[in-house]
mmCIF file as Biopython writes it, N, C-alpha, C and O atoms, coordinates in Angstrom:
data_model
#
loop_
_atom_site.group_PDB
_atom_site.id
_atom_site.type_symbol
_atom_site.label_atom_id
_atom_site.label_alt_id
_atom_site.label_comp_id
_atom_site.label_asym_id
_atom_site.label_entity_id
_atom_site.label_seq_id
_atom_site.pdbx_PDB_ins_code
_atom_site.Cartn_x
_atom_site.Cartn_y
_atom_site.Cartn_z
_atom_site.occupancy
_atom_site.B_iso_or_equiv
_atom_site.auth_seq_id
_atom_site.auth_asym_id
_atom_site.pdbx_PDB_model_num
ATOM 1   N N  . UNK A ? 1  ? 99.950  78.118  99.444  1.0 0.0 1  A 1 
ATOM 2   C CA . UNK A ? 1  ? 99.425  79.389  99.002  1.0 0.0 1  A 1 
ATOM 3   C C  . UNK A ? 1  ? 99.094  80.296  100.190 1.0 0.0 1  A 1 
ATOM 4   O O  . UNK A ? 1  ? 99.363  81.497  100.162 1.0 0.0 1  A 1 
ATOM 5   N N  . UNK A ? 2  ? 98.511  79.705  101.227 1.0 0.0 2  A 1 
ATOM 6   C CA . UNK A ? 2  ? 98.164  80.504  102.400 1.0 0.0 2  A 1 
ATOM 7   C C  . UNK A ? 2  ? 99.405  81.053  103.087 1.0 0.0 2  A 1 
ATOM 8   O O  . UNK A ? 2  ? 99.394  82.174  103.595 1.0 0.0 2  A 1 
ATOM 9   N N  . UNK A ? 3  ? 100.478 80.263  103.102 1.0 0.0 3  A 1 
ATOM 10  C CA . UNK A ? 3  ? 101.726 80.751  103.691 1.0 0.0 3  A 1 
ATOM 11  C C  . UNK A ? 3  ? 102.268 81.933  102.902 1.0 0.0 3  A 1 
ATOM 12  O O  . UNK A ? 3  ? 102.792 82.888  103.477 1.0 0.0 3  A 1 
ATOM 13  N N  . UNK A ? 4  ? 102.141 81.864  101.597 1.0 0.0 4  A 1 
ATOM 14  C CA . UNK A ? 4  ? 102.607 82.954  100.745 1.0 0.0 4  A 1 
ATOM 15  C C  . UNK A ? 4  ? 101.807 84.232  101.026 1.0 0.0 4  A 1 
ATOM 16  O O  . UNK A ? 4  ? 102.383 85.311  101.167 1.0 0.0 4  A 1 
ATOM 17  N N  . UNK A ? 5  ? 100.497 84.107  101.106 1.0 0.0 5  A 1 
ATOM 18  C CA . UNK A ? 5  ? 99.644  85.266  101.386 1.0 0.0 5  A 1 
ATOM 19  C C  . UNK A ? 5  ? 99.933  85.797  102.788 1.0 0.0 5  A 1 
ATOM 20  O O  . UNK A ? 5  ? 100.062 87.007  102.971 1.0 0.0 5  A 1 
ATOM 21  N N  . UNK A ? 6  ? 100.037 84.916  103.774 1.0 0.0 6  A 1 
ATOM 22  C CA . UNK A ? 6  ? 100.330 85.344  105.138 1.0 0.0 6  A 1 
ATOM 23  C C  . UNK A ? 6  ? 101.688 86.030  105.199 1.0 0.0 6  A 1 
ATOM 24  O O  . UNK A ? 6  ? 101.842 87.045  105.879 1.0 0.0 6  A 1 
ATOM 25  N N  . UNK A ? 7  ? 102.663 85.488  104.498 1.0 0.0 7  A 1 
ATOM 26  C CA . UNK A ? 7  ? 103.989 86.106  104.449 1.0 0.0 7  A 1 
ATOM 27  C C  . UNK A ? 7  ? 103.938 87.484  103.813 1.0 0.0 7  A 1 
ATOM 28  O O  . UNK A ? 7  ? 104.623 88.407  104.254 1.0 0.0 7  A 1 
ATOM 29  N N  . UNK A ? 8  ? 103.119 87.619  102.773 1.0 0.0 8  A 1 
ATOM 30  C CA . UNK A ? 8  ? 102.964 88.919  102.120 1.0 0.0 8  A 1 
ATOM 31  C C  . UNK A ? 8  ? 102.359 89.942  103.071 1.0 0.0 8  A 1 
ATOM 32  O O  . UNK A ? 8  ? 102.846 91.068  103.168 1.0 0.0 8  A 1 
ATOM 33  N N  . UNK A ? 9  ? 101.290 89.549  103.777 1.0 0.0 9  A 1 
ATOM 34  C CA . UNK A ? 9  ? 100.658 90.466  104.725 1.0 0.0 9  A 1 
ATOM 35  C C  . UNK A ? 9  ? 101.611 90.840  105.858 1.0 0.0 9  A 1 
ATOM 36  O O  . UNK A ? 9  ? 101.625 91.988  106.302 1.0 0.0 9  A 1 
ATOM 37  N N  . UNK A ? 10 ? 102.398 89.893  106.321 1.0 0.0 10 A 1 
ATOM 38  C CA . UNK A ? 10 ? 103.370 90.188  107.380 1.0 0.0 10 A 1 
ATOM 39  C C  . UNK A ? 10 ? 104.441 91.157  106.876 1.0 0.0 10 A 1 
ATOM 40  O O  . UNK A ? 10 ? 104.868 92.050  107.606 1.0 0.0 10 A 1 
ATOM 41  N N  . UNK A ? 11 ? 104.868 90.978  105.633 1.0 0.0 11 A 1 
ATOM 42  C CA . UNK A ? 11 ? 105.865 91.882  105.058 1.0 0.0 11 A 1 
ATOM 43  C C  . UNK A ? 11 ? 105.297 93.290  104.906 1.0 0.0 11 A 1 
ATOM 44  O O  . UNK A ? 11 ? 105.996 94.272  105.155 1.0 0.0 11 A 1 
ATOM 45  N N  . UNK A ? 12 ? 104.038 93.391  104.498 1.0 0.0 12 A 1 
ATOM 46  C CA . UNK A ? 12 ? 103.394 94.698  104.378 1.0 0.0 12 A 1 
ATOM 47  C C  . UNK A ? 12 ? 103.281 95.353  105.746 1.0 0.0 12 A 1 
ATOM 48  O O  . UNK A ? 12 ? 103.560 96.543  105.888 1.0 0.0 12 A 1 
ATOM 49  N N  . UNK A ? 13 ? 102.876 94.591  106.748 1.0 0.0 13 A 1 
ATOM 50  C CA . UNK A ? 13 ? 102.754 95.140  108.105 1.0 0.0 13 A 1 
ATOM 51  C C  . UNK A ? 13 ? 104.108 95.600  108.626 1.0 0.0 13 A 1 
ATOM 52  O O  . UNK A ? 13 ? 104.201 96.641  109.277 1.0 0.0 13 A 1 
ATOM 53  N N  . UNK A ? 14 ? 105.150 94.840  108.347 1.0 0.0 14 A 1 
ATOM 54  C CA . UNK A ? 14 ? 106.488 95.238  108.791 1.0 0.0 14 A 1 
ATOM 55  C C  . UNK A ? 14 ? 106.936 96.505  108.079 1.0 0.0 14 A 1 
ATOM 56  O O  . UNK A ? 14 ? 107.561 97.370  108.692 1.0 0.0 14 A 1 
ATOM 57  N N  . UNK A ? 15 ? 106.628 96.625  106.805 1.0 0.0 15 A 1 
ATOM 58  C CA . UNK A ? 15 ? 106.970 97.836  106.070 1.0 0.0 15 A 1 
ATOM 59  C C  . UNK A ? 15 ? 106.207 99.048  106.577 1.0 0.0 15 A 1 
ATOM 60  O O  . UNK A ? 15 ? 106.744 100.155 106.615 1.0 0.0 15 A 1 
ATOM 61  N N  . UNK A ? 16 ? 104.954 98.839  106.966 1.0 0.0 16 A 1 
ATOM 62  C CA . UNK A ? 16 ? 104.161 99.942  107.500 1.0 0.0 16 A 1 
ATOM 63  C C  . UNK A ? 16 ? 104.631 100.356 108.886 1.0 0.0 16 A 1 
ATOM 64  O O  . UNK A ? 16 ? 104.445 101.505 109.286 1.0 0.0 16 A 1 
ATOM 65  N N  . UNK A ? 17 ? 105.228 99.447  109.609 1.0 0.0 17 A 1 
ATOM 66  C CA . UNK A ? 17 ? 105.742 99.786  110.937 1.0 0.0 17 A 1 
ATOM 67  C C  . UNK A ? 17 ? 106.806 100.872 110.832 1.0 0.0 17 A 1 
ATOM 68  O O  . UNK A ? 17 ? 106.904 101.729 111.710 1.0 0.0 17 A 1 
ATOM 69  N N  . UNK A ? 18 ? 107.593 100.844 109.779 1.0 0.0 18 A 1 
ATOM 70  C CA . UNK A ? 18 ? 108.596 101.882 109.567 1.0 0.0 18 A 1 
ATOM 71  C C  . UNK A ? 18 ? 107.963 103.233 109.243 1.0 0.0 18 A 1 
ATOM 72  O O  . UNK A ? 18 ? 108.512 104.278 109.595 1.0 0.0 18 A 1 
ATOM 73  N N  . UNK A ? 19 ? 106.820 103.215 108.580 1.0 0.0 19 A 1 
ATOM 74  C CA . UNK A ? 19 ? 106.125 104.466 108.266 1.0 0.0 19 A 1 
ATOM 75  C C  . UNK A ? 19 ? 105.539 105.114 109.510 1.0 0.0 19 A 1 
ATOM 76  O O  . UNK A ? 19 ? 105.421 106.337 109.580 1.0 0.0 19 A 1 
ATOM 77  N N  . UNK A ? 20 ? 105.174 104.301 110.488 1.0 0.0 20 A 1 
ATOM 78  C CA . UNK A ? 20 ? 104.540 104.816 111.687 1.0 0.0 20 A 1 
ATOM 79  C C  . UNK A ? 20 ? 105.425 105.749 112.487 1.0 0.0 20 A 1 
ATOM 80  O O  . UNK A ? 20 ? 104.915 106.555 113.266 1.0 0.0 20 A 1 
ATOM 81  N N  . UNK A ? 21 ? 106.727 105.666 112.320 1.0 0.0 21 A 1 
ATOM 82  C CA . UNK A ? 21 ? 107.624 106.497 113.103 1.0 0.0 21 A 1 
ATOM 83  C C  . UNK A ? 21 ? 108.094 107.736 112.348 1.0 0.0 21 A 1 
ATOM 84  O O  . UNK A ? 21 ? 108.848 108.540 112.895 1.0 0.0 21 A 1 
ATOM 85  N N  . UNK A ? 22 ? 107.665 107.900 111.114 1.0 0.0 22 A 1 
ATOM 86  C CA . UNK A ? 22 ? 108.119 109.054 110.346 1.0 0.0 22 A 1 
ATOM 87  C C  . UNK A ? 22 ? 107.344 110.310 110.736 1.0 0.0 22 A 1 
ATOM 88  O O  . UNK A ? 22 ? 106.283 110.228 111.354 1.0 0.0 22 A 1 
ATOM 89  N N  . UNK A ? 23 ? 107.877 111.458 110.373 1.0 0.0 23 A 1 
ATOM 90  C CA . UNK A ? 23 ? 107.255 112.737 110.720 1.0 0.0 23 A 1 
ATOM 91  C C  . UNK A ? 23 ? 105.956 112.960 109.948 1.0 0.0 23 A 1 
ATOM 92  O O  . UNK A ? 23 ? 105.085 113.695 110.412 1.0 0.0 23 A 1 
ATOM 93  N N  . UNK A ? 24 ? 105.814 112.343 108.789 1.0 0.0 24 A 1 
ATOM 94  C CA . UNK A ? 24 ? 104.633 112.553 107.957 1.0 0.0 24 A 1 
ATOM 95  C C  . UNK A ? 24 ? 103.601 111.435 108.114 1.0 0.0 24 A 1 
ATOM 96  O O  . UNK A ? 24 ? 102.733 111.279 107.255 1.0 0.0 24 A 1 
ATOM 97  N N  . UNK A ? 25 ? 103.678 110.672 109.175 1.0 0.0 25 A 1 
ATOM 98  C CA . UNK A ? 25 ? 102.783 109.527 109.355 1.0 0.0 25 A 1 
ATOM 99  C C  . UNK A ? 25 ? 101.324 109.948 109.510 1.0 0.0 25 A 1 
ATOM 100 O O  . UNK A ? 25 ? 100.430 109.148 109.235 1.0 0.0 25 A 1 
ATOM 101 N N  . UNK A ? 26 ? 101.062 111.177 109.942 1.0 0.0 26 A 1 
ATOM 102 C CA . UNK A ? 26 ? 99.682  111.631 110.116 1.0 0.0 26 A 1 
ATOM 103 C C  . UNK A ? 26 ? 98.946  111.693 108.788 1.0 0.0 26 A 1 
ATOM 104 O O  . UNK A ? 26 ? 97.716  111.668 108.768 1.0 0.0 26 A 1 
ATOM 105 N N  . UNK A ? 27 ? 99.662  111.772 107.691 1.0 0.0 27 A 1 
ATOM 106 C CA . UNK A ? 27 ? 99.058  111.862 106.374 1.0 0.0 27 A 1 
ATOM 107 C C  . UNK A ? 27 ? 98.932  110.514 105.684 1.0 0.0 27 A 1 
ATOM 108 O O  . UNK A ? 27 ? 98.521  110.461 104.525 1.0 0.0 27 A 1 
ATOM 109 N N  . UNK A ? 28 ? 99.269  109.439 106.349 1.0 0.0 28 A 1 
ATOM 110 C CA . UNK A ? 28 ? 99.306  108.121 105.718 1.0 0.0 28 A 1 
ATOM 111 C C  . UNK A ? 28 ? 97.973  107.388 105.860 1.0 0.0 28 A 1 
ATOM 112 O O  . UNK A ? 28 ? 97.362  107.392 106.929 1.0 0.0 28 A 1 
ATOM 113 N N  . UNK A ? 29 ? 97.528  106.757 104.765 1.0 0.0 29 A 1 
ATOM 114 C CA . UNK A ? 29 ? 96.319  105.951 104.766 1.0 0.0 29 A 1 
ATOM 115 C C  . UNK A ? 29 ? 96.589  104.695 103.953 1.0 0.0 29 A 1 
ATOM 116 O O  . UNK A ? 29 ? 97.197  104.769 102.885 1.0 0.0 29 A 1 
ATOM 117 N N  . UNK A ? 30 ? 96.149  103.552 104.442 1.0 0.0 30 A 1 
ATOM 118 C CA . UNK A ? 30 ? 96.411  102.270 103.795 1.0 0.0 30 A 1 
ATOM 119 C C  . UNK A ? 30 ? 95.093  101.550 103.555 1.0 0.0 30 A 1 
ATOM 120 O O  . UNK A ? 30 ? 94.250  101.477 104.450 1.0 0.0 30 A 1 
ATOM 121 N N  . UNK A ? 31 ? 94.913  101.023 102.363 1.0 0.0 31 A 1 
ATOM 122 C CA . UNK A ? 31 ? 93.767  100.164 102.070 1.0 0.0 31 A 1 
ATOM 123 C C  . UNK A ? 31 ? 94.275  98.754  101.850 1.0 0.0 31 A 1 
ATOM 124 O O  . UNK A ? 31 ? 95.235  98.534  101.111 1.0 0.0 31 A 1 
ATOM 125 N N  . UNK A ? 32 ? 93.629  97.808  102.492 1.0 0.0 32 A 1 
ATOM 126 C CA . UNK A ? 32 ? 94.041  96.418  102.420 1.0 0.0 32 A 1 
ATOM 127 C C  . UNK A ? 32 ? 93.015  95.661  101.579 1.0 0.0 32 A 1 
ATOM 128 O O  . UNK A ? 32 ? 91.858  95.530  101.979 1.0 0.0 32 A 1 
ATOM 129 N N  . UNK A ? 33 ? 93.434  95.165  100.421 1.0 0.0 33 A 1 
ATOM 130 C CA . UNK A ? 33 ? 92.557  94.365  99.574  1.0 0.0 33 A 1 
ATOM 131 C C  . UNK A ? 33 ? 92.458  92.961  100.137 1.0 0.0 33 A 1 
ATOM 132 O O  . UNK A ? 33 ? 93.465  92.259  100.227 1.0 0.0 33 A 1 
ATOM 133 N N  . UNK A ? 34 ? 91.250  92.537  100.519 1.0 0.0 34 A 1 
ATOM 134 C CA . UNK A ? 34 ? 91.131  91.253  101.197 1.0 0.0 34 A 1 
ATOM 135 C C  . UNK A ? 34 ? 90.095  90.329  100.581 1.0 0.0 34 A 1 
ATOM 136 O O  . UNK A ? 34 ? 89.869  89.247  101.122 1.0 0.0 34 A 1 
ATOM 137 N N  . UNK A ? 35 ? 89.467  90.689  99.501  1.0 0.0 35 A 1 
ATOM 138 C CA . UNK A ? 35 ? 88.533  89.789  98.829  1.0 0.0 35 A 1 
ATOM 139 C C  . UNK A ? 35 ? 87.153  89.774  99.461  1.0 0.0 35 A 1 
ATOM 140 O O  . UNK A ? 35 ? 86.863  90.525  100.392 1.0 0.0 35 A 1 
ATOM 141 N N  . UNK A ? 36 ? 86.307  88.896  98.929  1.0 0.0 36 A 1 
ATOM 142 C CA . UNK A ? 36 ? 84.911  88.828  99.359  1.0 0.0 36 A 1 
ATOM 143 C C  . UNK A ? 36 ? 84.536  87.541  100.076 1.0 0.0 36 A 1 
ATOM 144 O O  . UNK A ? 36 ? 83.517  87.504  100.766 1.0 0.0 36 A 1 
ATOM 145 N N  . UNK A ? 37 ? 85.328  86.484  99.933  1.0 0.0 37 A 1 
ATOM 146 C CA . UNK A ? 37 ? 84.925  85.200  100.487 1.0 0.0 37 A 1 
ATOM 147 C C  . UNK A ? 37 ? 86.095  84.511  101.178 1.0 0.0 37 A 1 
ATOM 148 O O  . UNK A ? 37 ? 87.258  84.844  100.953 1.0 0.0 37 A 1 
ATOM 149 N N  . UNK A ? 38 ? 85.760  83.554  102.014 1.0 0.0 38 A 1 
ATOM 150 C CA . UNK A ? 38 ? 86.787  82.777  102.713 1.0 0.0 38 A 1 
ATOM 151 C C  . UNK A ? 38 ? 87.299  83.488  103.952 1.0 0.0 38 A 1 
ATOM 152 O O  . UNK A ? 38 ? 86.590  84.291  104.560 1.0 0.0 38 A 1 
ATOM 153 N N  . UNK A ? 39 ? 88.536  83.187  104.319 1.0 0.0 39 A 1 
ATOM 154 C CA . UNK A ? 39 ? 89.117  83.763  105.533 1.0 0.0 39 A 1 
ATOM 155 C C  . UNK A ? 39 ? 89.825  85.083  105.269 1.0 0.0 39 A 1 
ATOM 156 O O  . UNK A ? 39 ? 90.183  85.781  106.217 1.0 0.0 39 A 1 
ATOM 157 N N  . UNK A ? 40 ? 90.035  85.441  104.017 1.0 0.0 40 A 1 
ATOM 158 C CA . UNK A ? 40 ? 90.795  86.649  103.698 1.0 0.0 40 A 1 
ATOM 159 C C  . UNK A ? 40 ? 90.136  87.942  104.172 1.0 0.0 40 A 1 
ATOM 160 O O  . UNK A ? 40 ? 90.846  88.814  104.672 1.0 0.0 40 A 1 
ATOM 161 N N  . UNK A ? 41 ? 88.806  88.116  104.044 1.0 0.0 41 A 1 
ATOM 162 C CA . UNK A ? 41 ? 88.202  89.340  104.565 1.0 0.0 41 A 1 
ATOM 163 C C  . UNK A ? 41 ? 88.372  89.488  106.080 1.0 0.0 41 A 1 
ATOM 164 O O  . UNK A ? 41 ? 88.578  90.591  106.584 1.0 0.0 41 A 1 
ATOM 165 N N  . UNK A ? 42 ? 88.284  88.382  106.786 1.0 0.0 42 A 1 
ATOM 166 C CA . UNK A ? 42 ? 88.463  88.411  108.243 1.0 0.0 42 A 1 
ATOM 167 C C  . UNK A ? 42 ? 89.905  88.775  108.577 1.0 0.0 42 A 1 
ATOM 168 O O  . UNK A ? 42 ? 90.155  89.587  109.467 1.0 0.0 42 A 1 
ATOM 169 N N  . UNK A ? 43 ? 90.850  88.174  107.863 1.0 0.0 43 A 1 
ATOM 170 C CA . UNK A ? 43 ? 92.269  88.457  108.102 1.0 0.0 43 A 1 
ATOM 171 C C  . UNK A ? 43 ? 92.594  89.913  107.764 1.0 0.0 43 A 1 
ATOM 172 O O  . UNK A ? 43 ? 93.314  90.575  108.511 1.0 0.0 43 A 1 
ATOM 173 N N  . UNK A ? 44 ? 92.066  90.416  106.640 1.0 0.0 44 A 1 
ATOM 174 C CA . UNK A ? 44 ? 92.307  91.800  106.249 1.0 0.0 44 A 1 
ATOM 175 C C  . UNK A ? 44 ? 91.727  92.783  107.249 1.0 0.0 44 A 1 
ATOM 176 O O  . UNK A ? 44 ? 92.354  93.796  107.559 1.0 0.0 44 A 1 
ATOM 177 N N  . UNK A ? 45 ? 90.540  92.497  107.753 1.0 0.0 45 A 1 
ATOM 178 C CA . UNK A ? 45 ? 89.914  93.372  108.746 1.0 0.0 45 A 1 
ATOM 179 C C  . UNK A ? 45 ? 90.722  93.389  110.040 1.0 0.0 45 A 1 
ATOM 180 O O  . UNK A ? 45 ? 90.897  94.442  110.653 1.0 0.0 45 A 1 
ATOM 181 N N  . UNK A ? 46 ? 91.211  92.232  110.450 1.0 0.0 46 A 1 
ATOM 182 C CA . UNK A ? 46 ? 92.014  92.160  111.673 1.0 0.0 46 A 1 
ATOM 183 C C  . UNK A ? 46 ? 93.344  92.880  111.484 1.0 0.0 46 A 1 
ATOM 184 O O  . UNK A ? 46 ? 93.814  93.553  112.401 1.0 0.0 46 A 1 
ATOM 185 N N  . UNK A ? 47 ? 93.954  92.747  110.313 1.0 0.0 47 A 1 
ATOM 186 C CA . UNK A ? 47 ? 95.205  93.448  110.029 1.0 0.0 47 A 1 
ATOM 187 C C  . UNK A ? 47 ? 94.989  94.959  110.064 1.0 0.0 47 A 1 
ATOM 188 O O  . UNK A ? 47 ? 95.812  95.687  110.619 1.0 0.0 47 A 1 
ATOM 189 N N  . UNK A ? 48 ? 93.890  95.439  109.478 1.0 0.0 48 A 1 
ATOM 190 C CA . UNK A ? 48 ? 93.576  96.870  109.517 1.0 0.0 48 A 1 
ATOM 191 C C  . UNK A ? 48 ? 93.344  97.330  110.949 1.0 0.0 48 A 1 
ATOM 192 O O  . UNK A ? 48 ? 93.778  98.415  111.333 1.0 0.0 48 A 1 
ATOM 193 N N  . UNK A ? 49 ? 92.664  96.513  111.735 1.0 0.0 49 A 1 
ATOM 194 C CA . UNK A ? 49 ? 92.433  96.852  113.142 1.0 0.0 49 A 1 
ATOM 195 C C  . UNK A ? 49 ? 93.751  96.963  113.913 1.0 0.0 49 A 1 
ATOM 196 O O  . UNK A ? 49 ? 93.929  97.878  114.718 1.0 0.0 49 A 1 
ATOM 197 N N  . UNK A ? 50 ? 94.669  96.031  113.664 1.0 0.0 50 A 1 
ATOM 198 C CA . UNK A ? 50 ? 95.970  96.066  114.338 1.0 0.0 50 A 1 
ATOM 199 C C  . UNK A ? 50 ? 96.776  97.300  113.929 1.0 0.0 50 A 1 
ATOM 200 O O  . UNK A ? 50 ? 97.418  97.928  114.771 1.0 0.0 50 A 1 
ATOM 201 N N  . UNK A ? 51 ? 96.743  97.646  112.644 1.0 0.0 51 A 1 
ATOM 202 C CA . UNK A ? 51 ? 97.466  98.828  112.171 1.0 0.0 51 A 1 
ATOM 203 C C  . UNK A ? 51 ? 96.907  100.078 112.834 1.0 0.0 51 A 1 
ATOM 204 O O  . UNK A ? 51 ? 97.663  100.936 113.290 1.0 0.0 51 A 1 
ATOM 205 N N  . UNK A ? 52 ? 95.572  100.182 112.886 1.0 0.0 52 A 1 
ATOM 206 C CA . UNK A ? 52 ? 94.944  101.354 113.496 1.0 0.0 52 A 1 
ATOM 207 C C  . UNK A ? 52 ? 95.258  101.457 114.983 1.0 0.0 52 A 1 
ATOM 208 O O  . UNK A ? 52 ? 95.393  102.558 115.518 1.0 0.0 52 A 1 
ATOM 209 N N  . UNK A ? 53 ? 95.374  100.329 115.640 1.0 0.0 53 A 1 
ATOM 210 C CA . UNK A ? 53 ? 95.627  100.335 117.087 1.0 0.0 53 A 1 
ATOM 211 C C  . UNK A ? 53 ? 97.100  100.582 117.415 1.0 0.0 53 A 1 
ATOM 212 O O  . UNK A ? 53 ? 97.403  101.331 118.344 1.0 0.0 53 A 1 
ATOM 213 N N  . UNK A ? 54 ? 98.011  99.972  116.676 1.0 0.0 54 A 1 
ATOM 214 C CA . UNK A ? 54 ? 99.423  99.958  117.041 1.0 0.0 54 A 1 
ATOM 215 C C  . UNK A ? 54 ? 100.280 101.047 116.393 1.0 0.0 54 A 1 
ATOM 216 O O  . UNK A ? 54 ? 101.338 101.381 116.925 1.0 0.0 54 A 1 
ATOM 217 N N  . UNK A ? 55 ? 99.861  101.596 115.284 1.0 0.0 55 A 1 
ATOM 218 C CA . UNK A ? 55 ? 100.669 102.588 114.580 1.0 0.0 55 A 1 
ATOM 219 C C  . UNK A ? 55 ? 99.976  103.941 114.605 1.0 0.0 55 A 1 
ATOM 220 O O  . UNK A ? 55 ? 99.083  104.191 113.796 1.0 0.0 55 A 1 
ATOM 221 N N  . UNK A ? 56 ? 100.371 104.812 115.516 1.0 0.0 56 A 1 
ATOM 222 C CA . UNK A ? 56 ? 99.713  106.112 115.629 1.0 0.0 56 A 1 
ATOM 223 C C  . UNK A ? 56 ? 99.932  106.963 114.367 1.0 0.0 56 A 1 
ATOM 224 O O  . UNK A ? 56 ? 101.024 106.995 113.801 1.0 0.0 56 A 1 
ATOM 225 N N  . UNK A ? 57 ? 98.883  107.635 113.955 1.0 0.0 57 A 1 
ATOM 226 C CA . UNK A ? 57 ? 98.977  108.501 112.792 1.0 0.0 57 A 1 
ATOM 227 C C  . UNK A ? 57 ? 98.804  107.780 111.466 1.0 0.0 57 A 1 
ATOM 228 O O  . UNK A ? 57 ? 98.825  108.417 110.413 1.0 0.0 57 A 1 
ATOM 229 N N  . UNK A ? 58 ? 98.636  106.481 111.495 1.0 0.0 58 A 1 
ATOM 230 C CA . UNK A ? 58 ? 98.455  105.695 110.276 1.0 0.0 58 A 1 
ATOM 231 C C  . UNK A ? 58 ? 97.075  105.053 110.334 1.0 0.0 58 A 1 
ATOM 232 O O  . UNK A ? 58 ? 96.751  104.378 111.311 1.0 0.0 58 A 1 
ATOM 233 N N  . UNK A ? 59 ? 96.264  105.251 109.308 1.0 0.0 59 A 1 
ATOM 234 C CA . UNK A ? 59 ? 94.916  104.713 109.263 1.0 0.0 59 A 1 
ATOM 235 C C  . UNK A ? 59 ? 94.832  103.639 108.182 1.0 0.0 59 A 1 
ATOM 236 O O  . UNK A ? 59 ? 95.435  103.770 107.117 1.0 0.0 59 A 1 
ATOM 237 N N  . UNK A ? 60 ? 94.089  102.595 108.460 1.0 0.0 60 A 1 
ATOM 238 C CA . UNK A ? 60 ? 93.941  101.498 107.505 1.0 0.0 60 A 1 
ATOM 239 C C  . UNK A ? 60 ? 92.482  101.076 107.420 1.0 0.0 60 A 1 
ATOM 240 O O  . UNK A ? 60 ? 91.734  101.191 108.391 1.0 0.0 60 A 1 
ATOM 241 N N  . UNK A ? 61 ? 92.086  100.591 106.260 1.0 0.0 61 A 1 
ATOM 242 C CA . UNK A ? 61 ? 90.746  100.027 106.082 1.0 0.0 61 A 1 
ATOM 243 C C  . UNK A ? 61 ? 90.846  98.908  105.042 1.0 0.0 61 A 1 
ATOM 244 O O  . UNK A ? 61 ? 91.841  98.790  104.327 1.0 0.0 61 A 1 
ATOM 245 N N  . UNK A ? 62 ? 89.801  98.097  104.975 1.0 0.0 62 A 1 
ATOM 246 C CA . UNK A ? 62 ? 89.801  96.987  104.008 1.0 0.0 62 A 1 
ATOM 247 C C  . UNK A ? 62 ? 89.050  97.414  102.748 1.0 0.0 62 A 1 
ATOM 248 O O  . UNK A ? 62 ? 88.158  98.262  102.787 1.0 0.0 62 A 1 
ATOM 249 N N  . UNK A ? 63 ? 89.433  96.810  101.653 1.0 0.0 63 A 1 
ATOM 250 C CA . UNK A ? 63 ? 88.823  97.067  100.363 1.0 0.0 63 A 1 
ATOM 251 C C  . UNK A ? 63 ? 88.495  95.714  99.750  1.0 0.0 63 A 1 
ATOM 252 O O  . UNK A ? 63 ? 89.389  94.902  99.512  1.0 0.0 63 A 1 
ATOM 253 N N  . UNK A ? 64 ? 87.221  95.472  99.498  1.0 0.0 64 A 1 
ATOM 254 C CA . UNK A ? 64 ? 86.805  94.177  98.952  1.0 0.0 64 A 1 
ATOM 255 C C  . UNK A ? 64 ? 87.038  94.107  97.475  1.0 0.0 64 A 1 
ATOM 256 O O  . UNK A ? 64 ? 86.745  93.087  96.851  1.0 0.0 64 A 1 
#
């Protein structure tokens, strides 16, 4: 199950990487649903941090 979730998050991050290079990327905002317990909130927060750091013009935050 964890591999499936990790694979899903990696696929989402890869899809967002393509958005980062578009002309309208300044208008893009992403919310990452990561739950309330376990390792998922930590993983979601780190994924949002990576998106904010690596993809200019694209903002991300977590949603519990």
